[in-house]
C-alpha positions as CSV (number, residue, x, y, z in Angstrom):
1,M,5.6,-1.3,-45.6
2,H,8.1,-2.3,-43.0
3,N,9.0,0.4,-40.5
4,P,11.3,-0.7,-37.7
5,K,10.5,2.5,-35.6
6,I,6.8,1.6,-35.6
7,E,7.5,-2.0,-34.8
8,K,9.8,-0.9,-31.9
9,A,7.1,1.5,-30.6
10,A,4.4,-1.3,-30.8
11,A,6.7,-3.7,-28.9
12,E,7.3,-1.1,-26.2
13,I,3.5,-0.5,-25.9
14,E,2.9,-4.3,-25.5
15,K,5.7,-4.5,-22.9
16,T,4.2,-1.6,-21.0
17,K,0.7,-3.1,-21.1
18,A,2.1,-6.4,-19.8
19,K,3.9,-4.5,-16.9
20,I,0.7,-2.6,-16.1
21,A,-1.3,-5.8,-16.0
22,E,1.3,-7.4,-13.7
23,L,1.3,-4.4,-11.4
24,A,-2.5,-4.4,-11.3
25,A,-2.5,-8.0,-10.3
26,R,0.1,-7.3,-7.6
27,L,-2.0,-4.4,-6.4
28,R,-5.1,-6.6,-6.1
29,E,-3.2,-9.2,-4.1
30,Q,-1.8,-6.5,-1.8
31,E,-5.3,-5.1,-1.2
32,R,-6.6,-8.7,-0.5
33,A,-3.7,-9.2,2.0
34,K,-4.5,-5.9,3.7
35,T,-8.2,-6.8,4.0
36,R,-7.3,-10.2,5.5
37,L,-5.1,-8.5,8.1
38,E,-7.8,-6.0,8.9
39,N,-10.3,-8.7,9.3
40,E,-8.0,-10.7,11.6
41,Q,-7.5,-7.6,13.7
42,I,-11.3,-7.1,14.0
43,V,-11.8,-10.7,15.0
44,A,-9.0,-10.5,17.6
45,I,-10.6,-7.4,19.1
46,V,-14.0,-9.0,19.2
47,R,-12.6,-12.2,20.8
48,E,-10.5,-10.2,23.3
49,E,-13.5,-8.3,24.4
50,R,-15.6,-11.5,24.5
51,I,-18.4,-9.9,22.5
52,S,-21.2,-12.3,21.7
53,D,-22.8,-12.7,18.3
54,A,-25.9,-10.9,19.5
55,E,-23.9,-8.0,21.0
56,L,-21.8,-7.7,17.9
57,S,-25.0,-7.6,15.7
58,S,-26.6,-5.0,18.0
59,L,-23.5,-2.9,17.9
60,M,-23.2,-3.0,14.1
61,G,-26.8,-2.1,13.8
62,A,-26.4,0.9,16.1
63,L,-23.3,2.0,14.1
64,R,-25.2,1.7,10.8
65,R,-28.1,3.7,12.2
66,A,-25.8,6.4,13.5
67,R,-23.7,6.7,10.3
68,P,-24.4,9.8,8.2
69,P,-25.7,9.0,4.7
70,E,-22.6,10.3,2.9
71,A,-20.4,7.9,4.9
72,E,-22.3,4.8,3.7
73,A,-20.6,4.5,0.3
74,P,-16.9,3.6,0.5
75,A,-14.6,6.0,-1.3
76,Q,-13.4,4.8,-4.8
77,N,-9.8,3.6,-5.0
78,T,-8.8,5.9,-7.8
79,A,-5.3,4.5,-8.1
80,R,-6.6,1.0,-8.7
81,T,-9.2,2.3,-11.1
82,E,-6.6,4.2,-13.1
83,V,-4.2,1.2,-13.2
84,A,-7.1,-1.1,-14.4
85,R,-8.2,1.4,-16.9
86,N,-4.7,1.7,-18.3
87,A,-4.3,-2.1,-18.4
88,G,-7.5,-2.3,-20.5
89,G,-9.4,-3.9,-17.6
90,D,-12.9,-3.0,-16.6
91,E,-12.4,-3.2,-12.9
92,D,-13.4,-0.4,-10.6
């Protein structure tokens, strides 16, 4: 049985899924770009302060030991999770 309304609805669903997948990919790239910029900033600070590898390692160890247990796990990015879920992805 041919029903144009159902076909139109199905086409809209596919169009929406494609847009969600496109936006999810764009979001992942934006997150990678942000991480790169943050990493560059950290490297610049370390170089500016002329921190040696040993000093940096010692500092990071001290920070890990001083961190409360609940702060160890990074917060989930719920917006990204929701976009991936809606796009049919299994990303977190």
